[in-house]
C-alpha positions as CSV (number, residue, x, y, z in Angstrom):
1,M,118.8,169.9,128.1
2,S,119.4,167.7,125.1
3,T,116.8,165.6,123.4
4,A,118.7,162.5,124.5
5,E,118.5,163.6,128.1
6,L,114.8,164.3,127.8
7,T,114.2,160.7,126.6
8,T,115.7,159.3,129.9
9,M,112.8,160.9,131.9
10,S,109.5,159.4,132.6
11,G,106.5,161.3,131.2
12,L,105.8,162.7,134.7
13,E,109.4,163.8,135.1
14,L,109.3,165.5,131.7
15,M,106.0,167.3,132.4
16,R,107.4,168.5,135.8
17,W,110.6,169.7,134.0
18,V,108.5,171.7,131.5
19,Q,106.5,173.1,134.5
20,R,109.7,174.2,136.3
21,Q,111.8,175.3,133.3
22,R,109.3,176.7,130.9
23,P,111.8,176.1,128.1
24,A,111.7,179.1,125.7
25,D,114.1,177.5,123.2
26,I,111.7,174.6,122.3
27,P,109.0,175.6,119.9
28,S,105.6,174.5,121.1
29,I,101.9,175.5,121.0
30,G,102.2,176.1,124.8
31,R,104.9,178.7,124.2
32,L,102.9,180.3,121.3
33,L,99.8,180.6,123.4
34,G,101.5,181.3,126.8
35,M,100.3,178.2,128.5
36,R,101.3,177.6,132.1
37,F,101.5,174.2,133.8
38,D,99.8,174.9,137.1
39,E,99.6,171.4,138.5
40,V,101.4,168.2,137.3
41,E,100.6,164.9,138.9
42,H,100.4,161.3,137.6
43,G,97.5,161.2,135.2
44,R,96.5,164.8,135.9
45,I,97.5,168.2,134.5
46,V,96.1,171.7,135.1
47,I,97.1,174.2,132.4
48,S,96.1,177.8,132.2
49,L,96.6,180.8,129.9
50,D,95.8,184.4,129.8
51,T,93.5,185.3,127.0
52,R,94.3,188.3,124.8
53,P,92.6,190.1,121.9
54,D,94.2,187.9,119.3
55,F,92.3,184.9,120.8
56,A,88.9,186.5,120.0
57,N,86.3,185.4,117.5
58,P,84.3,188.0,115.5
59,L,81.9,188.3,118.5
60,G,84.7,189.2,120.8
61,T,84.7,186.1,122.9
62,V,87.5,183.5,123.1
63,H,87.6,181.4,119.9
64,G,86.5,177.8,120.4
65,G,89.8,176.7,118.8
66,I,91.7,178.2,121.7
67,A,89.6,176.2,124.1
68,A,89.9,173.0,122.0
69,T,93.7,173.5,121.9
70,L,93.9,173.9,125.6
71,L,91.8,170.7,126.1
72,D,93.9,168.8,123.6
73,S,97.1,169.8,125.4
74,V,95.7,168.9,128.8
75,M,94.5,165.5,127.7
76,G,97.7,164.7,125.9
77,C,100.0,165.8,128.7
78,A,97.9,164.0,131.3
79,V,98.4,160.7,129.4
80,H,102.1,161.5,129.0
81,T,102.5,161.7,132.7
82,T,101.7,158.0,132.9
83,L,104.4,156.9,130.5
84,P,107.7,155.3,131.5
85,A,111.1,156.8,130.5
86,G,111.5,156.5,126.7
87,G,107.8,155.9,126.2
88,A,105.8,157.7,123.6
89,S,102.2,158.8,123.4
90,P,100.1,156.7,120.9
């Protein structure tokens, strides 16, 4: 799908498209970390990922930056689901 086609979708439609298609050809933090869009509704997103050794801090637990990135992505995508076609997040 082209960038022009993506701009014709509402934010909810776009997030549902990402959920269904899991586009591998579009660079993103979600692709890098292996995020999955488990639920996509108006104003609500559930994203998960499988941890791996590369995500560990020196103590062997998941680094806070991974958790913060997941939170940032969920909040941004949830807001995006409320936008009309052609709208952009602030």
